[in-house]
N, C-alpha and C positions, 0 to 999 in steps of 0.2 A: 781180852781187852780190858783196859782199866775203865773205871766209871767215867772219867773225863773224856776219853776217846769215844765212848758210846753216846755221849751227849752232843757230839759234833753234828751240826745241821748241814745236810746236803739237799738242796732243792727243798722239797716239802717234808722230808723225813730226817730224823736223827739216825745215826748208824744203828742204834738199838732197834728203832722201829723198822728200818730197812731189813735188818737181819731176820725179822719175824714175818716178812712178806712171803706168800707162796711164790714159787718160782715163776709162774706166768706173770704175776704182778711185778715181781722184781725185774723181770726182763723188760717190761714196759717202762719201768722207772729208769733202768740203765739206758735204754734206747733214747729216752728223752733228756738225759743229763746234758748232752751237748747244747741244747737250747737254753739251759739255765746257767751256762758258763760263758765268760768272755773268751775271745780267741786265745789269749795267753794261757788261761787256765786249761782250756781244752788241749792246747799244744802239749802241756805237761801231762794231763790226765788221760788224754785220748787213747794212747796205746794200752793202758790198763783197762779203760772202759771197753775198748774193742775186744780185748782178750776175755774179759768177764762176760761180755755179751755172747761170744762164741761158746763159752762153757755153759752158760745158762740155756742157750738154744739147744745144745746137745742134751743136757739134763732134762729139759722139757720134752724133747723128742722121745727120749727113752721112758718117759712117764714119771720121773721123780718130781714130786710136788713141793717138798720142803727141804731146806738145808739144815743140817745139825750145827748151827753156828754158835750155840751157847755153851760149848764144851768148857770154856774158861770158867764158867760158873759152877762146874762140878756136876752138872746134869745134862744128859743128852736127850733131846727129844726123839721120839720115834720117827723112823723114816718109812714112808709108804710109797709103793709104786701103784699107779692107777692102771688097771687092766680092764679093757672093755668087756662087759659080760661077766666079769668076776668081781670087780670092785677093788677095794684097797688090799694090797698084799704087803704085810710087814716085811722089812728087810733086816735081817740079822747081820751085824757087822761088829768087828772089834775096833776100837779107836785107841790109839796111843795117847796117854794122858801124862 
């Protein structure tokens, strides 16, 4: 994403700040977006918000805690799964760039 796009403010976060949220916090942010939009805005964004919420619910359920959303900057953050009794497990993956 370009620098200008990352500076767009949605509710209380810029896109750059929202990208850095842990999945559980991002899920709460997404769930509360409807309350910060007028009916016309939510009519447009609602389907995207609902789809994103479903994806985040699934990722949270399987234990993924962070998203690798900064790939456009040339660096990918580590991805970890949380496992009760074991702790964080690094996930190896290849990303098309």
